[in-house]
N, C-alpha and C positions, 0 to 999 in steps of 0.2 A: 347487528345484522347487516349484510351487504345489500345495497339497493338492488332491485330486480334488474336484470340485464336483458337486452334485446336478443332475439334468436340469432345464432351465429350462422353465417353463410356456409354452404356445403364445403367450400374449400378449406375454411378454418376448422370445421368439425373433423374433417379427415386428418388434418395435421395434428390437432389436439388429441385425437385418439391414439396417436403413436406413443403415448405415455403421459400426456399432460391431463390431469384431472382438475377441473376448475372448482376447487373446494377448499375449505379452511385447512384440512389436514395436509393437502398438497402444498399449500403456501407455507405452512410451518416447516415442512420438509425442506423446501428450497432455502428458507431463511436459515435453517439449522445446518446448511451445508450438505444436505442429503439429496440434492437434486441429482437425478439420474442422468446418464449420458444421453439417453433418448429424449428426456425432457429438455436438456440444454440444447441439443441439436434442433428440437422443435422451436424453441424460443428464437434461436438464431434464424431459422428459416422464415418465421413469421416477420421478424424485423427486416431481414435483408430483402425479402420479397414484398415488403410493404403491404402484406396481407391484412394488417391491423386496420388499414384505412377503409376496409369494407364494413367495419362496424364501430369505428371510433375516428375522431378527427385528428388524433395524434398518438404517437407511441406512449407519451406520458399519461394520456387519458386511458389508453387501452390496458396498460399493465395493471394498475390497481383494480380496474373494473372486471377484467377477465382473468388475469393471472393471480390477482390478490397479492402482488408484490409491487414495489415502486419501479419506475423506469430505471432508476440508478441501480437497483438490485439486479434487474434483468440485464442491464448493460454489463454489470460485473460478471455475471454468469457467462455471457457471450464472450467477453475478453478471455476468461479462463479457457473456454472451448477453443478459441482461436489460437491461444498460446500453447496449450498442452494437449488438445484433442480429448478423446473420450477417456483416456487413462486416468486423469485426475479425478473425474467424476466416479469412475469405477472404484478407485481407491477410497475416496471420501464416503462412499456407501458403506465401507467396512470400518474405517478408523477416522479419527479427527486429524486432519493435517492441513497446514496452511499452504498457500501457493508457494511461499518461500521455501518451506521444507520439502515440498514436492519436487522443486527444481533439483534438490540434492539427491533424491532417489530416482528421478525420472530416467537416468541412463540405465538403471537396473530393471526397468519394467519393459518386458518384451513378450509379445504374443500372449497377452492377457495373464501374465505371470510375473511375480517379483523374483528375480534371480539373485540369490543370496547364499553364500557358502556352498557353492556348487550344487545348489538345489533350486528348482523352479517351483515357487509357491504360487499356486493358482489363485487368482483374485476371486475368491469364493467366500461367502459368509462363514463357512465352516473353518476357514483358515484365518479368520479375523485376528484372533489372539496371536497366532504365529507371525502374521504379517506385521502387527503392531510392534512385536519384539524385534523383528528384523529391521523395521524402519527406525526404531530408536537406536539400534546398534549402528546403522549406517549414518545417522545424524551425528552420533558421538565420534565416529572415526573421520568425519569430514573435516578438512582444515577450515579454520575460522575464515569467514568471508571478510576480505579486506575492504575497509571503507574507502570510497573514492576521495581523492584529495579535494579539499574545499576549493571552490572557485575564488577568484580575486574579490568579487563582491561579497561572498560569504566571509572571507577573511577580514575584509574591511568592516563588515557589520559587527563581527566579534571584537575587532580592535576598537571600534567606536565605543562599545559597552565598557571595555577595559579602561579606555581613556576617561570616560565619564566617572567610573569608580575611582580612578586615581585622582582626578581633580576634586572630587567630593572629599576624598581622604585628606588631601592637602588643605582644603578649606576647613575641614573639621579640626585638624591640628592647629592651623593658624588661629582659629577662634578660641583656642585654649590660652591665648596670650602668653606664648612661650617666652622665657627669659633666659639670659645667660647662655650656657652651653647648648641648651635645647633650641634656642632661637637661632644660634649660629649654625647648628646642624640642619635646621629647617631651611635656612637661606641657602646653604651649600647644596642640599639635595634639590631644591627648586631650581637653582641656577644651573646645576649639572643637567637636569632634565631639559631645561629650556635651551641650553647650549647644544645638547645632542639633537634636539628637534630642528634647530636652526641649521646645524651641519647637514642634516638630511635634505632640508630645503635647498641649500646651496649646491650640494652635490648633484641633485636631480632637477634643479630649476623649478621646484614646486613652490612658486610664489603665489600669493593670493592675486587673482585677476582683478584689474581695475575695471569696475563696471562701466566707466565712461570711456575706456580705451577703445 
């Protein structure tokens, strides 16, 4: 059971009546992604207007006590509203869709309808099945999203792991006490790798820094 809460100020009561019901069922709806556009806008207004300070010392304290969701969940809802407006909440009332997939279909949503195959499908519960099929088709026809090129730090982090794996493999083979042709091949491979790394150092002046310099 939730601990008893203090009476809400009239300003908050008026806002919460726009569609926000402080109860367990409402909290499940928000967590399940069924938060309505009116509820999302209300949460935004409460936070941006700092109205929560009338009955709680902080946003993190207010959210679980009065909204029955965490401050992180409330902030996520607000970000979705700020990035996509009411359309994403209206669509999520009908079908399950991630913010990433919504970006792909967002250009096709206009005037409370999904425009697909020369048809404007109204965002209405009666059209939920039809909308789900249209969204699936749009997602399939969208070109795959290109991954951004890794940064230098990301590339170096991956290279560091590869180097550690290579050194470990050299060590493993050396521990086998290779003889004859196997030993010669190990020495040749190790020398070639060492020479190639030294060449990179020379070409780019990548010498270890003297800590006393």
